[in-house]
C-alpha positions in Angstrom: 141.7 114.4 108.9 138.5 112.5 108.7 137.3 114.1 112.0 138.4 117.4 110.8 136.3 117.1 107.7 133.2 115.8 109.3 133.4 118.8 111.7 133.6 121.2 108.7 130.7 119.5 107.1 128.7 119.7 110.2 129.4 123.3 110.6 128.5 124.2 107.1 125.2 122.2 107.5 124.4 124.1 110.7 125.1 127.2 108.9 122.8 126.4 106.1 119.9 125.4 108.4 120.3 128.6 110.5 120.3 130.8 107.2 117.1 129.0 106.2 115.5 129.6 109.5 116.6 133.5 109.5 115.7 133.9 105.9 113.2 136.6 105.8 110.4 135.3 103.4 106.5 136.0 103.4 105.5 132.6 103.0 106.8 129.0 102.8 105.5 126.1 100.4 106.7 122.9 98.8 106.2 121.6 95.3 106.0 117.9 94.9 108.7 116.2 93.0 106.5 114.2 90.8 106.0 113.5 87.1 102.7 115.0 86.0 103.3 117.1 83.2 102.7 120.0 82.4 101.7 120.8 86.0 104.7 119.2 88.0 107.9 118.0 87.0 110.1 115.2 88.9 113.1 117.4 87.8 113.3 120.5 90.3 115.1 122.5 87.6 111.8 122.7 85.6 109.0 124.6 86.8 105.5 123.1 85.9 102.4 125.2 85.4 101.3 124.8 89.3 104.8 126.5 90.4 104.6 129.2 87.7 101.2 130.1 88.5 102.1 130.5 92.2 105.5 132.5 91.4 103.4 134.9 89.0 100.8 135.6 91.7 103.5 136.1 94.3 105.4 138.6 91.9 102.2 140.6 91.3 101.6 141.0 95.0 105.4 141.5 95.7 105.4 138.7 98.2 108.5 136.5 98.7 108.1 132.7 98.8 110.5 130.0 99.8 110.0 127.0 97.7 111.1 123.5 98.6 111.1 120.5 95.9 110.5 117.3 97.7 108.4 114.0 97.4 104.8 114.7 98.1 104.6 112.9 101.5 107.8 114.9 102.8 105.8 118.1 101.7 102.7 117.1 103.6 104.9 116.1 106.6 106.6 119.4 106.6 103.2 121.1 106.5 102.1 119.0 109.4 105.3 120.1 111.4 104.6 123.8 110.6 107.7 123.9 108.5 105.6 125.1 105.7 102.7 127.8 105.5 100.6 126.4 102.6 100.5 123.8 99.8 98.4 123.2 96.7 96.1 120.4 97.6 92.8 118.8 96.9 90.3 118.6 99.6 90.5 114.7 100.4 89.7 113.7 103.8 93.3 113.4 104.8 94.1 116.9 103.5 91.2 118.4 105.1 92.7 117.2 108.4 96.1 118.4 107.5 95.3 121.9 106.5 92.6 124.8 106.4 91.0 125.1 102.8 89.3 128.6 101.9 85.7 128.3 103.5 82.5 130.2 103.0 79.3 129.4 105.0 80.7 126.3 106.3 81.7 125.0 102.8 84.8 125.1 100.6 84.7 128.4 98.7 84.7 127.1 95.2 85.4 130.7 93.7 89.0 130.2 95.0 89.4 126.9 93.1 92.5 126.7 90.8 90.7 124.2 88.7 91.6 120.4 88.1 94.1 118.9 85.7 92.4 117.4 82.9 92.8 113.5 83.3 91.9 110.8 80.6 91.8 107.3 80.5 94.1 105.4 78.2 93.3 102.0 76.8 94.6 99.4 74.0 92.8 100.0 70.6 92.0 96.4 70.5 89.9 96.5 73.9 86.3 97.6 74.3 86.5 99.8 77.3 84.6 103.0 77.2 84.0 106.0 79.7 80.8 107.9 79.3 81.6 110.6 82.0 80.0 108.6 84.8 81.0 104.9 84.6 83.5 102.6 82.6 81.6 100.1 80.4 83.3 96.9 79.4 82.7 93.1 79.9 84.1 93.1 83.5 85.4 95.2 86.2 88.5 96.9 84.8 91.9 97.2 86.6 93.0 100.9 86.4 96.7 102.2 86.6 97.3 105.2 88.7 100.5 106.9 89.7 101.7 106.1 93.1 100.9 108.7 95.6 97.8 110.1 93.5 95.4 109.5 96.5 92.8 111.8 95.2 92.4 109.9 92.0 92.5 106.6 93.8 89.9 107.5 96.2 87.5 108.8 93.4 88.0 105.6 91.4 87.5 103.2 94.4 84.5 105.0 95.3 83.2 104.0 91.8 84.1 100.3 92.7 87.1 99.9 90.3 90.2 97.9 91.0 93.3 100.1 91.4 96.9 99.4 90.5 98.9 102.3 92.2 102.3 100.8 92.3 103.7 102.6 89.1 106.0 105.4 90.0 105.9 107.3 86.5 103.1 107.6 83.8 105.4 106.1 81.4 105.4 102.8 83.5 101.5 103.0 83.6 101.4 103.1 79.9 103.7 100.1 79.5 101.4 98.1 82.0 98.5 98.7 79.5 100.5 97.8 76.5 101.5 94.5 78.2 97.9 93.8 79.5 98.7 94.0 83.1 96.3 96.8 83.4 93.1 97.5 81.4 93.3 101.2 81.4 95.4 104.0 83.1 94.5 107.6 84.0 96.8 110.3 83.1 96.9 114.1 82.7 95.6 114.8 79.1 98.7 116.7 77.8 101.1 114.3 79.2 99.1 111.4 77.8 99.2 113.1 74.1 102.8 113.5 74.2 103.7 109.9 75.4 101.3 108.4 72.8 103.4 109.8 69.9 106.2 107.3 70.9 106.3 104.4 68.7 106.1 101.9 71.7 102.7 103.4 72.5 101.1 103.1 69.1 98.5 100.5 70.0 97.2 102.8 72.8 94.3 105.3 72.5 92.9 108.2 74.6 89.1 107.8 75.4 87.4 111.1 74.4 85.6 112.1 77.6 87.5 113.6 80.5 87.6 112.3 84.0 86.5 115.0 86.4 89.1 114.7 89.2 89.3 116.8 92.4 89.6 120.6 92.4 92.8 122.1 93.8 93.1 125.0 96.4 95.9 126.6 98.3 95.5 125.0 101.6 97.2 126.7 104.7 98.2 125.7 108.2 95.4 126.2 110.6 97.7 128.1 113.0 98.7 130.9 110.8 98.5 134.4 112.4 96.2 136.9 110.9 99.1 138.6 108.9 100.1 135.3 107.3 96.4 134.5 106.7 95.9 137.8 105.0 98.9 137.1 102.7 97.5 133.6 101.9 94.1 134.9 100.8 95.8 137.6 98.7 97.6 135.0 97.0 94.6 132.7 96.5 92.7 135.6 94.9 95.6 136.7 92.7 96.3 133.2 91.5 92.6 132.6 90.6 92.6 135.9 88.6 95.7 134.8 86.6 94.4 131.4 86.2 91.0 132.6 84.7 92.5 135.3 82.5 95.1 132.8 81.0 92.5 130.3 79.8 
């Protein structure tokens, strides 16, 4: 009986994989299952702004897109294995090796940027940390909490010489570490931070007023796409920029 059930399960799995492989879609992408509201949600049933923008652009162009919802590293591995066609990525050194960003005259075409999430520092109200847009002022080198996997932010902060704790899995955990003084500050998406700080457990925290300028994001595509797929990606890039600009 067990062998029969196993055989049935394997057959169904094979049919599912075959169906995915033969499914007619224009482009394939992956949305990271991370909690970075309102841009991403760890719950795949909720579409964050990044996914909504992509779907709206595809709908306007009448392009069909198959979307996977997986952890960030799995998404990147799928792109590397040519199982995806593009992803929304920041041009970190690792991502530049992984995929091709829109280029013009040998430089990234910044006119096709989809912007950057507004990140802010959060500190305890009784601390003296301050961010002036260029550096953090305080009585020592701070320890800054960043969500695990946020490699672009980690790179930017380490370049400034700060100590980084990137072991937290959620922004909520990062805030708790500031409350308990395990970290001095944490860096979070502004809208998410504002929502979390409404909770009574975070009443002793406050947001520093000046935004941290993070990395810009782009639709980065596989470098081996054919001319037809490349044309579709370029159309999607321009349409997403247009929607993003007019919705501000």
